[in-house]
C-alpha positions in Angstrom: -6.9 7.6 -14.4 -3.5 7.7 -12.7 -1.0 4.9 -13.2 -1.6 3.6 -9.7 -5.4 3.7 -10.0 -5.0 1.7 -13.3 -2.8 -0.9 -11.4 -5.5 -1.2 -8.7 -8.0 -2.1 -11.4 -5.6 -4.9 -12.5 -5.4 -6.1 -8.9 -9.2 -6.5 -8.9 -9.0 -8.3 -12.2 -6.3 -10.8 -11.1 -8.6 -11.6 -8.1 -11.4 -12.3 -10.5 -9.3 -14.5 -12.8 -8.3 -16.6 -9.8 -12.0 -16.9 -8.9 -11.5 -15.0 -5.6 -9.6 -18.0 -4.2 -6.8 -17.5 -1.7 -3.7 -18.5 -3.6 -0.2 -18.8 -2.1 3.0 -17.0 -3.0 6.7 -17.1 -2.0 9.1 -14.2 -2.3 12.9 -14.3 -2.1 14.5 -10.9 -1.6 18.2 -10.4 -2.3 20.4 -7.4 -1.5 19.9 -4.1 0.3 17.2 -2.5 2.5 15.9 -0.7 -0.6 15.2 -4.1 -2.2 13.5 -5.2 1.1 11.3 -2.0 0.9 10.5 -2.8 -2.8 9.5 -6.4 -1.7 7.2 -5.0 0.9 5.4 -3.2 -1.9 5.3 -6.3 -4.1 3.8 -8.3 -1.1 1.3 -5.5 -0.6 0.2 -5.7 -4.2 0.0 -9.5 -4.2 -2.1 -9.6 -1.0 -4.5 -7.1 -2.6 -4.8 -9.6 -5.5 -5.8 -12.4 -3.1 -2.5 -14.1 -2.6 -1.3 -15.2 0.8 2.4 -15.6 1.7 3.9 -19.0 2.5 7.5 -20.2 3.1 6.7 -23.7 1.6 7.7 -23.5 -2.1 5.6 -26.7 -2.8 2.4 -25.0 -1.7 3.0 -21.9 -3.8 1.0 -20.9 -6.8 3.4 -18.0 -7.6 7.2 -17.7 -6.9 8.6 -14.2 -6.9 12.3 -13.2 -6.9 13.4 -9.6 -6.1 17.0 -9.7 -7.3 20.3 -7.8 -6.5 23.3 -7.5 -8.8 25.9 -6.0 -6.4 27.6 -9.4 -5.9 28.1 -12.5 -8.1 26.8 -14.9 -5.5 23.3 -13.4 -5.9 23.3 -14.6 -9.5 24.4 -18.1 -8.5 21.6 -18.2 -5.9 18.9 -17.1 -8.4 19.9 -19.7 -11.1 20.1 -22.4 -8.4 16.5 -21.6 -7.2 15.2 -21.5 -10.8 16.6 -24.9 -11.4 14.7 -26.2 -8.4 11.5 -24.6 -9.7 11.5 -26.4 -13.0 9.8 -29.5 -11.7 7.1 -27.5 -9.9 6.4 -25.6 -13.1 5.9 -28.9 -15.0 3.8 -30.4 -12.2 1.4 -27.6 -11.2 2.1 -24.7 -13.5 3.5 -22.3 -10.8 3.8 -18.7 -12.1 7.5 -17.6 -11.8 8.2 -13.8 -11.8 11.7 -12.2 -11.5 12.2 -8.5 -10.8 14.8 -6.1 -9.3 18.2 -4.9 -10.2 19.5 -8.0 -11.9 16.8 -7.7 -14.6 18.3 -4.4 -15.7 21.4 -6.4 -17.0 20.9 -7.6 -20.5 23.3 -10.5 -20.2 21.3 -11.9 -17.2 17.9 -11.6 -18.9 19.3 -13.2 -22.1 20.6 -16.1 -20.0 17.2 -16.6 -18.3 15.4 -16.6 -21.6 17.8 -19.1 -23.0 18.4 -21.4 -20.1 15.1 -21.0 -18.1 12.4 -20.4 -20.7 9.7 -21.5 -18.3 10.0 -18.1 -16.4 6.7 -16.2 -16.9 7.5 -12.5 -16.0 10.6 -10.4 -16.1 10.4 -6.8 -14.8 12.9 -4.2 -13.9 13.5 -1.6 -11.2 11.5 1.1 -13.1 8.4 -1.0 -13.7 7.8 -2.6 -10.3 4.6 -0.7 -9.9 3.2 -2.4 -13.0 3.5 -5.9 -11.5 -0.4 -6.3 -11.2 -0.7 -5.5 -15.0 2.0 -8.0 -15.9 0.7 -10.7 -13.7 -2.8 -10.2 -15.1 -1.6 -10.5 -18.7 0.5 -13.6 -17.9 -2.6 -15.3 -16.4 -5.0 -14.2 -19.1 -2.8 -14.6 -22.2 -0.7 -17.5 -21.0 2.4 -16.0 -22.6 5.8 -14.8 -21.3 6.2 -11.1 -20.4 9.2 -8.8 -20.3 8.7 -5.3 -18.9 12.1 -3.7 -18.6 13.0 -0.1 -19.5 16.4 1.6 -19.5 15.1 5.2 -18.9 14.7 6.4 -15.3 11.3 5.5 -13.9 9.0 8.0 -12.2 8.4 7.7 -8.4 4.9 6.4 -8.0 3.0 7.1 -4.7 0.1 5.1 -3.3 1.3 1.5 -3.8 -0.1 -0.9 -1.1 2.6 -2.2 1.2 2.8 -5.2 3.5 5.5 -4.7 6.1 7.2 -7.6 8.0 7.4 -5.7 11.3 4.8 -3.8 13.3 7.5 -2.0 15.2 10.2 -0.8 12.7 9.5 0.5 9.2 11.7 1.6 6.3 10.8 4.7 4.2 12.4 5.3 0.8 13.2 9.0 0.4 14.9 8.8 -3.0 15.8 6.4 -5.8 18.9 6.1 -8.0 22.4 7.4 -7.7 24.6 9.9 -9.5 28.0 8.9 -8.0 29.2 6.2 -10.4 31.7 4.6 -8.1 33.8 2.4 -10.4 33.0 -0.8 -8.6 29.2 -0.3 -8.5 26.5 -1.3 -10.9 23.7 0.6 -9.0 23.5 3.8 -11.1 23.1 1.6 -14.2 20.3 -0.5 -12.8 18.4 2.0 -10.6 19.0 5.1 -12.6 19.8 8.7 -11.6 18.9 10.3 -8.4 15.2 11.1 -8.0 13.9 12.4 -4.7 10.4 11.9 -3.3 8.3 15.0 -2.5 8.7 16.1 1.2 4.9 16.0 1.7 4.7 12.3 0.7 7.5 11.3 3.0 6.2 13.3 6.0 2.7 11.9 5.5 3.9 8.3 5.2 5.9 8.7 8.5 2.9 10.3 10.3 0.7 7.4 9.1 3.3 4.9 10.4 3.3 6.7 13.8 -0.5 6.4 14.0 -0.2 2.6 13.3 2.2 2.3 16.3 5.6 2.1 14.6 8.4 3.2 16.8 11.5 3.2 14.6 11.8 4.7 11.0 14.8 4.0 8.7 15.1 6.5 5.9 16.5 4.8 2.7 18.3 6.0 -0.3 21.4 5.2 -2.3 22.9 8.5 -1.1 20.4 9.9 1.5 22.3 13.0 2.4 22.0 14.4 -1.2 18.2 14.3 -0.8 16.7 17.1 -3.1 20.1 18.2 -4.2 19.6 17.4 -7.9 16.1 19.0 -7.8 17.6 22.2 -6.3 20.5 22.3 -8.7 18.4 21.7 -11.8 15.5 23.8 -10.7 13.2 20.8 -10.8 9.9 21.7 -9.0 9.4 20.3 -5.5 6.9 21.5 -2.9 8.6 22.6 0.3 6.5 21.1 3.1 7.0 21.7 6.9 10.3 23.5 6.1 11.8 20.5 4.3 14.2 21.5 1.5 17.3 19.3 2.3 18.2 16.1 4.1 19.0 18.1 7.3 15.6 19.7 7.4 13.9 16.4 6.6 15.5 14.9 9.7 14.3 17.8 11.8 10.7 17.6 10.4 10.5 13.8 11.1 12.0 14.4 14.6 8.9 16.4 15.5 6.4 13.6 14.6 4.8 12.3 17.8 4.9 8.5 18.3 8.2 7.9 16.5 10.9 7.1 19.0 13.9 6.5 16.7 15.1 7.6 13.3 17.9 5.9 11.4 19.2 6.4 7.8 21.2 4.6 5.2 23.4 5.2 3.2 25.0 8.6 3.3 28.1 9.5 1.3 31.1 11.1 3.1 31.6 13.7 0.3 28.0 15.0 1.0 28.2 15.0 4.8 27.6 18.8 5.3 27.7 20.7 8.5 23.9 21.2 8.6 23.5 17.3 8.6 25.9 17.0 11.4 24.1 19.7 13.4 20.7 18.0 12.7 22.0 14.6 14.0 23.4 16.3 17.1 20.2 18.4 17.9 17.5 15.8 17.0 16.9 13.7 20.1 15.2 10.9 18.1 17.9 10.5 15.5 20.2 7.6 16.5 23.8 8.5 17.1 25.0 5.5 15.2 25.9 6.9 11.8 26.8 4.6 8.8 29.7 6.2 7.0 30.9 4.0 4.1 34.7 4.1 3.8 35.3 1.4 1.1 39.1 1.9 1.3 41.5 3.7 3.5 44.0 4.5 0.7 43.7 7.7 -1.2 45.0 6.2 -4.5 42.5 3.4 -4.3 39.7 5.8 -3.4 40.5 7.8 -6.5 40.4 4.7 -8.6 37.0 3.9 -7.0 35.8 7.4 -7.9 34.9 8.1 -4.3 35.8 11.8 -4.4 37.5 12.0 -0.9 40.9 11.2 0.5 42.0 9.2 3.5 42.8 12.5 5.3 39.4 14.1 4.4 37.6 11.0 5.7 39.5 11.0 9.0 38.9 14.8 9.3 35.2 14.3 8.8 35.1 11.6 11.5 36.9 14.0 13.9 34.5 16.8 13.2 31.5 14.5 13.7 32.9 13.1 17.0 33.5 16.7 18.2 30.0 17.8 17.4 27.7 14.8 18.0 27.7 13.5 21.6 27.8 9.7 22.0 28.5 9.2 18.3 29.2 5.7 17.1 30.1 4.8 13.6 29.6 1.8 11.2 31.0 1.4 7.7 31.4 -0.6 4.5 34.8 -1.8 3.3 35.8 -3.5 0.0 38.8 -5.7 0.1 40.9 -6.4 -3.1 39.8 -3.6 -5.5 41.7 -3.8 -8.8 45.3 -2.6 -8.3 45.2 -2.5 -4.5 48.6 -3.5 -3.1 49.4 -4.9 0.3 50.8 -1.5 1.4 47.6 0.3 0.2 45.5 -2.3 2.1 47.5 -1.4 5.2 46.0 2.1 5.0 42.5 0.6 5.3 43.6 -1.2 8.5 45.1 2.1 9.7 41.7 3.9 9.3 39.9 1.0 11.1 42.4 1.2 13.9 41.9 5.0 14.3 38.2 5.3 13.9 37.2 2.2 15.9 33.9 1.5 14.1 31.1 -0.1 16.1 30.2 -2.3 13.1 32.0 -3.0 9.8 30.4 -4.6 6.8 33.2 -6.3 4.9 33.1 -7.4 1.3 35.6 -9.0 -1.1 35.6 -7.1 -4.3 33.3 -8.7 -6.9 33.5 -7.8 -10.6 30.3 -6.4 -12.1 29.9 -6.5 -15.8 29.4 -3.0 -17.2 31.4 -1.1 -14.5 34.8 0.5 -15.0 36.2 -1.8 -12.3 35.4 -4.8 -14.3 37.5 -3.5 -17.2 40.6 -2.8 -15.1 43.4 -5.2 -16.0 45.2 -5.4 -12.6 42.6 -7.6 -10.8 43.8 -8.9 -7.4 44.1 -12.7 -7.2 41.3 -14.3 -5.2 43.8 -15.9 -2.7 45.2 -12.5 -1.9 41.8 -11.0 -1.4 40.9 -13.7 1.1 44.1 -13.2 3.0 43.4 -9.5 3.3 39.8 -10.1 4.3 40.8 -12.4 7.1 43.3 -9.8 8.4 40.6 -7.1 8.4 38.1 -9.5 10.0 40.6 -10.3 12.8 41.1 -6.6 13.5 37.4 -5.7 13.4 36.5 -8.6 15.8 39.2 -7.6 18.3 37.7 -4.1 18.3 34.1 -5.4 18.7 35.2 -7.2 21.9 36.8 -4.0 23.1 33.6 -2.0 22.3 31.3 -4.5 24.0 33.3 -4.3 27.3 32.4 -0.6 27.5 28.7 -1.5 27.5 28.9 -3.8 30.5 27.5 -2.1 33.6 25.9 0.7 31.6 22.2 1.5 31.3 20.9 1.4 27.7 17.6 2.3 26.1 16.5 -0.7 24.1 13.6 -1.0 21.6 12.1 -4.4 22.3 11.5 -6.2 18.9 10.2 -9.6 19.9 11.3 -13.1 21.1 14.9 -14.2 20.7 15.2 -16.5 17.6 17.4 -18.8 19.6 15.4 -18.9 22.9 11.7 -18.2 23.0 11.9 -17.6 26.8 14.1 -14.5 26.1 13.2 -11.1 24.5 15.5 -9.3 22.1 15.9 -5.6 21.2 18.5 -3.1 20.0 20.2 -0.1 21.5 20.5 3.3 19.9 23.9 2.1 18.5 22.2 -1.0 17.0 23.7 -3.5 19.4 21.5 -6.6 19.9 20.5 -7.1 23.5 18.7 -10.2 24.9 17.0 -10.3 28.3 14.3 -11.9 30.4 11.0 -10.1 30.3 7.2 -10.1 29.7 6.0 -10.2 26.1 3.9 -7.1 26.8 7.2 -5.2 26.5 7.4 -5.9 22.8 7.2 -2.6 20.8 8.3 -0.5 23.8 11.5 1.4 24.5 12.8 0.4 28.0 15.9 0.8 30.0 18.2 -2.2 30.6 21.4 -2.7 32.5 24.0 -4.6 30.4 25.3 -7.4 32.5 27.6 -9.3 30.0 28.9 -9.3 26.4 28.9 -12.2 24.0 30.7 -10.9 20.8 27.6 -10.6 18.6 25.1 -9.6 21.3 24.8 -8.2 24.8 22.9 -9.6 27.8 20.7 -7.2 29.8 18.3 -7.1 32.8 15.5 -4.8 33.9 
């Protein structure tokens, strides 16, 4: 019996323990799209076990947290929520389970066991697939369970999955990271790079196409190094439909009928090879918005971050991509206030932003993470200084967004219609190839279709369109 078949037996058993009643669960997902994809698997398993999702914590029989440890505010949020659950635990015996990246940090699990002893299940990133077994034991044996391992977990195929959207789906192509950026905790909590077999990815996307999904986002900590470790170490992988690299994976998925759009996050600039640039340019379904994390525009800071490229190399890559990919737009990540960063070095970041003119910028104030080299650096930047720089960057980015948006006005854009606008049920909302939100008047039968809209006005964070 395979590991997943064994877990399916536990799913049946949990249903029996609960006397086949429909019980309620809540789930709080923190962090990145990889965490969101993991949560879809946890929801899939829970619904196979007879649980139904609710947003009302008071109705829930089980509260599940899928945690992130990239920033400190995630910890504060988790501990606050656990404090709120204490009364529900005492009143109705709600099962509380916490998983994800934060559980790979010993100082966090120690704090939970000491300050929140009423938590029932702790599980890590490498034991997510065993959640049915852990829940079954918690229900049967009425004791606390901890299932966390430090070694890199295997990639398990065949877990049930409950997706939030019927139009867009994310597909994880690899787990872990080998880069060890000095600010980042991810390699320590998600382990080393491990790629999924090409056949499993292609078949998952084909199945999603059959189910009517229009847009696929390929996920990984460093997607453009897909299968690199396996090739370098001679680890066996089965070449399928010509897939032996990230570029060939894009080309194979581009051929799948029914899929209209392909996105991917996150690549690393140092691994952005010519074959990947050529694949983006030649594949009509691959969106021409490319996320290219910068983190800092200063070469010295980049070296301290262990990013393995210089300011000049990054700008040269951008120029090469713009020269070879028609209609290219770029988004990025930037960290403000990394240890030792001076005002002059921060100006280099502003210089890169001014030159590249990113379509979207995800800005973060540096947050110390226990266990990373950055946390041990003595020259930490004062919080007040970080916030001043952040505000300066934000002002520049927002001025560029207004400039970008003006270019859309009067143009015809292909928009994937995602549903009703959250702020106005009489309007529909969708996104362009470049990930711009567009709202417009239209029939609800358009939801799930790619249509052409004329952009008639811009409003900073969204565009207004008409048929």
